[in-house]
N, CA, C and O atoms as CSV, one atom per row, in Angstrom:
chain,resi,resn,atom,element,x,y,z
A,1,MET,N,N,0.796,-1.272,-0.085
A,1,MET,CA,C,-0.074,-0.411,-0.044
A,1,MET,C,C,0.749,1.339,0.122
A,1,MET,O,O,1.438,1.522,1.126
A,2,LYS,N,N,0.615,2.348,-0.775
A,2,LYS,CA,C,1.326,3.348,-0.868
A,2,LYS,C,C,1.024,4.465,0.024
A,2,LYS,O,O,-0.139,4.832,-0.140
A,3,SER,N,N,1.581,5.061,0.809
A,3,SER,CA,C,1.233,6.381,1.768
A,3,SER,C,C,1.284,7.405,0.760
A,3,SER,O,O,1.926,7.379,-0.290
A,4,ILE,N,N,0.455,8.402,1.247
A,4,ILE,CA,C,0.279,9.906,0.457
A,4,ILE,C,C,0.161,10.862,1.724
A,4,ILE,O,O,-0.175,10.566,2.871
A,5,THR,N,N,0.522,12.058,1.209
A,5,THR,CA,C,0.269,13.253,2.486
A,5,THR,C,C,-0.551,14.465,1.811
A,5,THR,O,O,-0.376,14.943,0.691
A,6,PHE,N,N,-1.520,14.846,2.816
A,6,PHE,CA,C,-2.298,15.912,2.360
A,6,PHE,C,C,-2.306,16.924,3.409
A,6,PHE,O,O,-2.293,16.633,4.606
A,7,ARG,N,N,-2.331,18.262,2.898
A,7,ARG,CA,C,-2.790,19.440,3.936
A,7,ARG,C,C,-4.118,19.628,3.938
A,7,ARG,O,O,-4.802,19.481,2.925
A,8,ALA,N,N,-4.658,20.020,5.259
A,8,ALA,CA,C,-5.873,20.326,5.465
A,8,ALA,C,C,-6.052,21.163,6.562
A,8,ALA,O,O,-5.129,20.924,7.341
A,9,ASN,N,N,-6.859,22.114,7.055
A,9,ASN,CA,C,-7.262,22.942,7.874
A,9,ASN,C,C,-7.429,21.979,9.156
A,9,ASN,O,O,-8.239,21.054,9.191
A,10,LYS,N,N,-6.517,22.336,10.246
A,10,LYS,CA,C,-6.461,21.437,11.315
A,10,LYS,C,C,-7.609,21.252,12.247
A,10,LYS,O,O,-7.737,20.278,12.989
A,11,HIS,N,N,-8.593,22.448,12.138
A,11,HIS,CA,C,-10.244,22.040,12.689
A,11,HIS,C,C,-10.675,20.926,12.165
A,11,HIS,O,O,-11.078,19.944,12.788
A,12,LEU,N,N,-10.568,21.113,10.535
A,12,LEU,CA,C,-11.400,19.992,9.652
A,12,LEU,C,C,-10.647,18.784,10.051
A,12,LEU,O,O,-11.330,17.884,10.538
A,13,ILE,N,N,-9.323,18.579,9.937
A,13,ILE,CA,C,-8.837,17.523,10.334
A,13,ILE,C,C,-9.461,16.505,11.663
A,13,ILE,O,O,-10.090,15.447,11.635
A,14,GLU,N,N,-9.033,17.247,12.653
A,14,GLU,CA,C,-9.553,16.989,13.735
A,14,GLU,C,C,-11.312,16.505,13.794
A,14,GLU,O,O,-11.821,15.479,14.246
A,15,GLN,N,N,-11.903,17.642,13.175
A,15,GLN,CA,C,-13.345,16.781,12.923
A,15,GLN,C,C,-13.764,15.707,12.191
A,15,GLN,O,O,-14.786,15.049,12.389
A,16,ALA,N,N,-12.841,15.531,11.235
A,16,ALA,CA,C,-12.963,14.380,10.560
A,16,ALA,C,C,-12.612,13.287,11.330
A,16,ALA,O,O,-13.315,12.281,11.236
A,17,ARG,N,N,-11.463,13.290,12.228
A,17,ARG,CA,C,-11.169,12.262,13.051
A,17,ARG,C,C,-11.920,11.898,13.895
A,17,ARG,O,O,-11.753,10.722,14.219
A,18,LEU,N,N,-13.025,12.645,14.615
A,18,LEU,CA,C,-13.849,12.704,15.573
A,18,LEU,C,C,-14.962,11.808,14.890
A,18,LEU,O,O,-15.434,10.799,15.414
A,19,THR,N,N,-15.287,12.267,13.758
A,19,THR,CA,C,-16.457,11.486,13.012
A,19,THR,C,C,-16.100,10.271,12.815
A,19,THR,O,O,-16.853,9.374,13.196
A,20,ALA,N,N,-14.940,9.981,12.211
A,20,ALA,CA,C,-14.861,8.524,12.128
A,20,ALA,C,C,-14.879,7.700,13.055
A,20,ALA,O,O,-15.549,6.668,13.093
A,21,LEU,N,N,-13.942,8.216,14.081
A,21,LEU,CA,C,-14.169,7.560,15.834
A,21,LEU,C,C,-15.647,7.275,15.812
A,21,LEU,O,O,-15.932,6.077,15.793
A,22,SER,N,N,-16.601,8.096,15.811
A,22,SER,CA,C,-17.818,7.781,15.957
A,22,SER,C,C,-18.493,6.592,15.218
A,22,SER,O,O,-19.460,5.952,15.631
A,23,GLN,N,N,-17.722,6.381,13.887
A,23,GLN,CA,C,-18.228,5.498,13.551
A,23,GLN,C,C,-17.415,3.928,13.545
A,23,GLN,O,O,-17.592,2.930,12.845
A,24,GLY,N,N,-16.621,4.176,14.471
A,24,GLY,CA,C,-15.496,3.104,14.707
A,24,GLY,C,C,-14.480,2.811,13.796
A,24,GLY,O,O,-13.965,1.715,13.576
A,25,LYS,N,N,-14.245,3.873,13.296
A,25,LYS,CA,C,-13.144,3.886,12.100
A,25,LYS,C,C,-12.006,4.880,12.340
A,25,LYS,O,O,-12.026,5.861,13.083
A,26,THR,N,N,-11.059,4.458,11.603
A,26,THR,CA,C,-9.825,5.510,11.882
A,26,THR,C,C,-10.208,6.578,10.509
A,26,THR,O,O,-11.261,6.564,9.871
A,27,LEU,N,N,-9.119,7.404,10.307
A,27,LEU,CA,C,-9.522,8.342,9.564
A,27,LEU,C,C,-9.057,7.620,8.216
A,27,LEU,O,O,-9.821,7.411,7.274
A,28,ASN,N,N,-7.852,7.304,8.243
A,28,ASN,CA,C,-7.069,6.147,6.950
A,28,ASN,C,C,-8.386,5.458,6.432
A,28,ASN,O,O,-8.655,5.374,5.234
A,29,THR,N,N,-9.154,4.990,7.411
A,29,THR,CA,C,-9.869,3.927,6.859
A,29,THR,C,C,-11.111,4.620,6.038
A,29,THR,O,O,-11.599,4.072,5.050
A,30,VAL,N,N,-11.522,5.742,6.492
A,30,VAL,CA,C,-12.599,6.435,6.120
A,30,VAL,C,C,-12.143,7.081,4.777
A,30,VAL,O,O,-12.866,7.108,3.782
A,31,PHE,N,N,-10.798,7.635,4.832
A,31,PHE,CA,C,-10.180,8.007,3.366
A,31,PHE,C,C,-9.947,6.778,2.154
A,31,PHE,O,O,-9.822,6.989,0.948
A,32,ARG,N,N,-9.934,5.740,2.692
A,32,ARG,CA,C,-9.810,4.473,1.688
A,32,ARG,C,C,-10.988,4.220,0.965
A,32,ARG,O,O,-11.177,4.150,-0.249
A,33,GLU,N,N,-11.965,4.058,2.194
A,33,GLU,CA,C,-13.488,3.954,1.890
A,33,GLU,C,C,-14.034,4.886,0.640
A,33,GLU,O,O,-14.664,4.504,-0.345
A,34,TRP,N,N,-13.625,6.158,0.958
A,34,TRP,CA,C,-14.186,7.369,0.009
A,34,TRP,C,C,-13.204,7.315,-1.027
A,34,TRP,O,O,-13.711,7.743,-2.064
A,35,LEU,N,N,-11.944,6.951,-1.197
A,35,LEU,CA,C,-11.096,6.943,-2.511
A,35,LEU,C,C,-11.598,5.972,-3.380
A,35,LEU,O,O,-11.602,6.104,-4.604
A,36,ASP,N,N,-12.114,4.790,-2.645
A,36,ASP,CA,C,-12.568,3.757,-3.468
A,36,ASP,C,C,-13.984,4.038,-4.114
A,36,ASP,O,O,-14.143,3.653,-5.273
A,37,GLN,N,N,-14.919,4.609,-3.533
A,37,GLN,CA,C,-16.212,5.149,-4.219
A,37,GLN,C,C,-15.955,6.141,-5.030
A,37,GLN,O,O,-16.695,6.163,-6.013
A,38,PHE,N,N,-15.020,7.131,-4.958
A,38,PHE,CA,C,-14.581,8.081,-5.929
A,38,PHE,C,C,-14.068,7.384,-7.136
A,38,PHE,O,O,-14.631,7.610,-8.207
A,39,VAL,N,N,-13.244,6.711,-7.095
A,39,VAL,CA,C,-12.394,5.968,-8.144
A,39,VAL,C,C,-13.892,5.124,-8.865
A,39,VAL,O,O,-13.898,5.098,-10.096
A,40,ASN,N,N,-14.794,4.634,-8.330
A,40,ASN,CA,C,-15.886,3.607,-9.006
A,40,ASN,C,C,-16.986,4.687,-9.118
A,40,ASN,O,O,-17.705,4.184,-9.981
A,41,ARG,N,N,-17.413,5.563,-8.865
A,41,ARG,CA,C,-18.181,6.600,-9.408
A,41,ARG,C,C,-17.635,7.334,-10.492
A,41,ARG,O,O,-18.391,7.779,-11.355
A,42,THR,N,N,-16.240,7.537,-10.555
A,42,THR,CA,C,-15.895,8.149,-12.216
A,42,THR,C,C,-15.994,7.199,-12.999
A,42,THR,O,O,-16.394,7.421,-14.142
A,43,GLY,N,N,-15.688,6.020,-12.629
A,43,GLY,CA,C,-15.782,4.987,-13.467
A,43,GLY,C,C,-17.298,4.725,-14.397
A,43,GLY,O,O,-17.404,4.481,-15.599
A,44,ASN,N,N,-18.285,4.862,-13.446
A,44,ASN,CA,C,-19.616,5.015,-14.130
A,44,ASN,C,C,-19.922,5.916,-14.952
A,44,ASN,O,O,-20.568,5.731,-15.983
A,45,VAL,N,N,-19.374,7.223,-14.464
A,45,VAL,CA,C,-19.326,8.322,-15.258
A,45,VAL,C,C,-19.062,8.095,-16.938
A,45,VAL,O,O,-19.843,8.297,-17.868
A,46,GLN,N,N,-17.617,7.584,-16.954
A,46,GLN,CA,C,-17.158,7.270,-17.980
A,46,GLN,C,C,-17.865,6.172,-18.831
A,46,GLN,O,O,-17.789,6.242,-20.058
A,47,GLU,N,N,-18.454,5.300,-18.311
A,47,GLU,CA,C,-19.344,4.171,-18.677
A,47,GLU,C,C,-20.719,4.967,-19.500
A,47,GLU,O,O,-21.142,4.667,-20.616
A,48,PHE,N,N,-21.186,5.922,-18.695
A,48,PHE,CA,C,-22.386,6.330,-18.932
A,48,PHE,C,C,-21.999,7.000,-20.523
A,48,PHE,O,O,-22.389,6.543,-21.598
A,49,ASP,N,N,-21.065,8.286,-20.299
A,49,ASP,CA,C,-20.625,8.685,-21.662
A,49,ASP,C,C,-20.647,7.926,-22.892
A,49,ASP,O,O,-21.259,8.270,-23.903
A,50,SER,N,N,-19.873,6.758,-22.747
A,50,SER,CA,C,-19.710,5.620,-23.841
A,50,SER,C,C,-21.037,5.366,-24.142
A,50,SER,O,O,-21.438,5.730,-25.248
A,51,LEU,N,N,-21.757,4.845,-23.423
A,51,LEU,CA,C,-23.374,4.439,-23.661
A,51,LEU,C,C,-23.901,5.323,-24.521
A,51,LEU,O,O,-24.386,4.990,-25.602
A,52,VAL,N,N,-23.827,6.756,-24.006
A,52,VAL,CA,C,-24.689,7.758,-24.841
A,52,VAL,C,C,-24.074,7.892,-25.932
A,52,VAL,O,O,-24.907,8.122,-26.808
A,53,GLU,N,N,-22.628,7.858,-26.504
A,53,GLU,CA,C,-21.849,7.847,-27.607
A,53,GLU,C,C,-22.720,6.541,-28.277
A,53,GLU,O,O,-23.219,6.898,-29.344
A,54,ARG,N,N,-22.925,5.618,-28.057
A,54,ARG,CA,C,-23.246,4.520,-28.807
A,54,ARG,C,C,-24.744,4.513,-28.981
A,54,ARG,O,O,-25.286,3.604,-29.610
A,55,LEU,N,N,-25.404,5.469,-28.461
A,55,LEU,CA,C,-26.988,5.602,-28.750
A,55,LEU,C,C,-27.232,6.776,-29.246
A,55,LEU,O,O,-28.289,7.334,-28.953
A,56,GLU,N,N,-26.270,7.404,-30.125
A,56,GLU,CA,C,-26.580,8.381,-30.770
A,56,GLU,C,C,-27.757,8.450,-31.999
A,56,GLU,O,O,-28.481,9.375,-32.368
A,57,TYR,N,N,-27.625,7.163,-32.422
A,57,TYR,CA,C,-28.725,7.081,-33.373
A,57,TYR,C,C,-30.070,7.138,-32.909
A,57,TYR,O,O,-31.009,7.529,-33.602
A,58,VAL,N,N,-30.157,6.733,-31.701
A,58,VAL,CA,C,-31.906,6.915,-31.277
A,58,VAL,C,C,-32.457,8.244,-31.236
A,58,VAL,O,O,-31.886,9.150,-30.629
A,59,GLU,N,N,-33.482,8.393,-31.823
A,59,GLU,CA,C,-34.287,9.826,-32.053
A,59,GLU,C,C,-35.317,9.599,-31.013
A,59,GLU,O,O,-36.030,8.612,-30.829
A,60,VAL,N,N,-35.232,10.892,-30.276
A,60,VAL,CA,C,-36.132,11.070,-29.320
A,60,VAL,C,C,-37.074,12.087,-30.173
A,60,VAL,O,O,-36.795,13.008,-30.941
A,61,ARG,N,N,-38.248,11.563,-29.739
A,61,ARG,CA,C,-39.552,12.645,-30.138
A,61,ARG,C,C,-40.416,12.834,-29.391
A,61,ARG,O,O,-40.563,11.932,-28.567
A,62,GLY,N,N,-41.441,14.100,-29.284
A,62,GLY,CA,C,-42.208,14.222,-28.268
A,62,GLY,C,C,-42.652,15.944,-28.436
A,62,GLY,O,O,-42.247,16.810,-29.211
A,63,PRO,N,N,-43.578,15.961,-27.429
A,63,PRO,CA,C,-44.208,15.616,-26.324
A,63,PRO,C,C,-45.132,14.546,-26.651
A,63,PRO,O,O,-45.763,14.803,-27.677
A,64,PHE,N,N,-45.418,13.447,-26.126
A,64,PHE,CA,C,-46.231,12.449,-26.398
A,64,PHE,C,C,-47.741,12.894,-25.407
A,64,PHE,O,O,-47.870,13.373,-24.280
A,65,SER,N,N,-48.826,12.417,-26.576
A,65,SER,CA,C,-50.227,13.018,-25.710
A,65,SER,C,C,-50.218,11.637,-24.821
A,65,SER,O,O,-49.520,10.628,-24.924
A,66,ARG,N,N,-51.270,11.991,-23.906
A,66,ARG,CA,C,-52.048,10.778,-23.086
A,66,ARG,C,C,-51.915,9.392,-23.615
A,66,ARG,O,O,-51.243,8.438,-23.224
A,67,ASP,N,N,-52.816,9.556,-24.705
A,67,ASP,CA,C,-52.992,8.373,-25.386
A,67,ASP,C,C,-51.651,7.323,-25.722
A,67,ASP,O,O,-51.578,6.125,-25.447
A,68,GLU,N,N,-50.713,8.110,-26.349
A,68,GLU,CA,C,-49.887,7.798,-26.810
A,68,GLU,C,C,-48.699,7.134,-25.768
A,68,GLU,O,O,-47.860,6.324,-26.163
A,69,MET,N,N,-48.782,7.581,-24.519
A,69,MET,CA,C,-47.869,7.272,-23.212
A,69,MET,C,C,-48.426,6.056,-22.628
A,69,MET,O,O,-47.779,5.221,-21.995
A,70,ASN,N,N,-50.143,6.004,-22.985
A,70,ASN,CA,C,-50.511,4.936,-22.287
A,70,ASN,C,C,-51.110,3.897,-23.282
A,70,ASN,O,O,-52.080,3.213,-22.956
A,71,ASP,N,N,-50.467,3.784,-24.597
A,71,ASP,CA,C,-50.750,2.851,-25.519
A,71,ASP,C,C,-49.871,1.335,-25.404
A,71,ASP,O,O,-48.648,1.314,-25.546
A,72,ARG,N,N,-50.485,0.393,-25.193
A,72,ARG,CA,C,-49.703,-0.607,-25.052
A,72,ARG,C,C,-49.774,-1.965,-26.103
A,72,ARG,O,O,-49.006,-2.913,-25.940
């Protein structure tokens, strides 16, 4: 595992430590969880963009009438 260093407001770090402690975790654990979620969220955005590009041929029309929306 690689170590990294960040700089932040002293008060903010202390509040973050207390919040992590209230969850029964360390600040390092909370940060690693956040980093994992951040990376996965970014991946989902890239997948969404790729899907939109593949669906460019889809033509959206509207607005639809009430009958059209309920047509089965």
